[in-house]
N, C-alpha and C positions, 0 to 999 in steps of 0.2 A: 538660706534658700532662694530663689530668683521666684519671683510672682508668677502665677500660673497661666495666664496672660499672656505674660511675654513669651514664654515657654509653647504655650497654641502658637503664636504668628513664628517661633523658630520654626517649627513643625509645618505649618503653611509652606513658608519659605521653600522649604524642604523638599516637601510634596511639587511644587513651581519648579524647582532645579530637576527634580529627579524627572517629572514629566518631560523638560527639555530634550534631555539625554536619553531618555526613551526614545521620542518622538526622531531622534539625531541617528541614533543606535538602529533604529528597525529603517528608517531610509540608507542606513551604510548595508547592513544585510542585504536590502533588495538589489543595492548599488551592487555588491559583490556579486551577485548571482547574474547579472546582466555582463559582467567584465566576463566571468564562467564564460556563459554563452557566446558572447563574441569573439572571445580568445581560443574557443574551443578545447577550454582546460576542463578537467573532471569534477565533475558536481559532486560526487560525496569522496571529501578529502578526511578519511579517519584519522591519519596521523596528526593532521594539521588541526584537528576538534580536541584529540586528544593531548597537543601541548598547551592549547587555550584552558582547558579544563585542567591539567596542572598548576599552569600558573593561576589561575582564578583559588585554588586551594592553599597556593604557598600564602598567597596575598592575605587571604582569609586566617591563615595560622590557628592560634587557640584563640581566640575571639571568643569572650563570653555568648556570642548570638551564632556562633558557627552553623547548627542547623538552620534556623531560620534564613539567615546570610545563604544558607546552601539551596535552600528550597526557592526562595525570592530568583535566585540567577538561573536557576532548575526550570523555572517561569519562564524567563527574560527569553532562555535559549529557545524554548519549545514556541514561542510566541514569533521568535523570529524566523526559525524554519519555516512554520506557516505564511508567514510574509514572501519568505524565499521560492516556496512550492508555488505560491500563486503571480510570482515574478516567472517562472518555469512555464506554465501550463494551467490554466482556468478549467479546464473540464474535468470531468470523472476521467479513471482510467478503468477499462471493464475487462480483468485477462479472462482468457479462455485458453483450452489449450484441454489434450487427454490425460485423465488422470497422471501423477507422475512428474508431469513436464515442469513443477518447480510453482506453479499460482500461489499458493501457500506462503511457503518463503520468501517468494519475491513479495509480495505484498506488505508481509510483517517486516521486510527490512525497509521497502519504503514509507511506510508507517514510521518507523522510528526515525529515519534519518532526514525526513522531510515534514514530519509533524502531520500527514495527511489523513482524513478519516479512514477506516479500516470496515468493508462488511465483506463476511464470506457469505456466499447464498447459500449454502448446505448449513451451516450455523444456523441460517435463522430459520431455515425450514423445521429443523432439530427442535430449535427451541420452539415455534408455534406447534407443533406435533407431539411435543411432548415425549420425542423415540427417535432414537437412532436409526441413520436412513435405511441400514439393513433390515429393519425392524420393521422401516415404511413398505419398502418392497416387499417384503414378506406378507404381511397382512390383507395389504391393498393393491399392491401392484406397481409396477414404473410407471404405466399412465397416472395414477392417481400422483405420486411422486410428482411427474413433467407439470401437471395442473399445481402443484404447489409451489414449483421452482418459477412458472410462468408470474403467478401473483406477486411470489418474492420480488421479480424485477420489476414489474408493473409497481411497487410499490417504494422502488428506489429512483425512480424518476426527477425527482424533486433534490435530490443530494447533490451536492458540488464539493469540490476537491476533496472527492472519495475516491480510494481503490474497490474496486467489488470486483471479487475473488467468484467465478462463476464455476459451477459443476463441468465434468468432463462432457453433459451431453446436453448444456444448457442451448447452445446455438442452433440444435438439430430443428428448433420450432421458429419457425420467419418471423413469429410476432415476440420474440425473446429477443434477437436481433433488434427489429425495428426500435422496440424501447429501448434499449442500451445505446441507441446509435444516437436518441435523441438528446442525449447528456453526456456522452461517453466517446471516448477516443476506444477502439478495442483492440486488444492486444493479445496475438495470438505468441505462444511459447509453445516450442515444438520440441522432442527428443526423439533417440532412436528408441524401438521396441525395446532392446535389452538393454539402455538406459533406463527406462521405465520400471520393467520388469526387476531390477537392481534396487530400483528407489521403492517398491511397493509391495515386494514382495511378503515381508512383514508384517504388512497392513490386514487384518480381519475384518477390516470396514470398508471394503473395496465390493458391494453386490454382485456389480457387472462380471468381475472376477472369481467371483463362489466358482472353485472345483476347475477353472482355466487359468490358473496362473504359469502359463507357461508364454513364450516370446512368439510363437507360431498365431495364439488366437488374440494378442494383443496387436499382432500386425495384421490380423484379419479386421479387426473390430477399428483401428486406425484408419484401414484404408475407407472402412464404408462413410468414418464422418470426416475426410479426408476433405473434400469437398465444402460438407458445410463449414470448417474451419476457415479455409481458405477464401469463403464467398464471403464471409465475415467481417475478416480482420482487415484493418485499419494498416496492420502493423504486425510485421512477423520477425520473431527472434527465435532462434535457434538457443538450447540451453546446455548441448553436451560438453562437457568439458570444459564448463565454464564456472567460477565459483557465482556467487549471488552479486559481490558489486560489479563485476564484468558485468552481469548480466541486464541489471538495471543499468549501468553506463551506457551501454548500447539502447538501450529502451528507451533513455530518454532523449540521446540522441534523435533517435526514429522520429521521438514525439516532437521534438524541436523543428525537426525538417517537416514533419505533417501539417504542423502548424501555420508554416507559412507559407 
């Protein structure tokens, strides 16, 4: 058996080699994103990521430390995505729009694909108040809920590289818009009343629509909020008849144009 000090020296050399490779890998990850931006290529290339993962798994094979190696590479991949998202856009992305336009779906997709942090304002309120939103409305009324919403948005000003999913009525208050714009690009997601009804008709957690789950009521409420949404928005993305990848590609193309 080798001497302990000799083994420790080899371990130290490995650390330095790994560090050098990681620094190069992260710079390559950033370079890839810059090439995609410059050449107008798709930001989200699912098939390419799938092929890379398959190659990695084949290379690891049945190694004794299979699980440990996999976790290490998952972490490396996550941090590479963080580097790429920083090279794409350095502000927060605040998603606004009527219920059912896809804010939660888009937020989760961006979180997974770009390793950005994700915050749902409604979820923050539910956690703080220890009750569902419909119960907050029933017990305290809408104005109380709106105050909770404003406080939550105010507390998010220090966030960076974060996707902020806002409730449908968040931008009705001008103070919320001002606080979001301090650190975020505001993206309005839109959809037709028919699409929205199809998406939310089975969701019992929509207190605004209680007893009014129909196209005409949704259309009327959307019309009341339309000016607030459009005035607040830096970018508008329609979500009808598009999958989440298409929506996010369009969103990021608009973000890059907005940034410059």
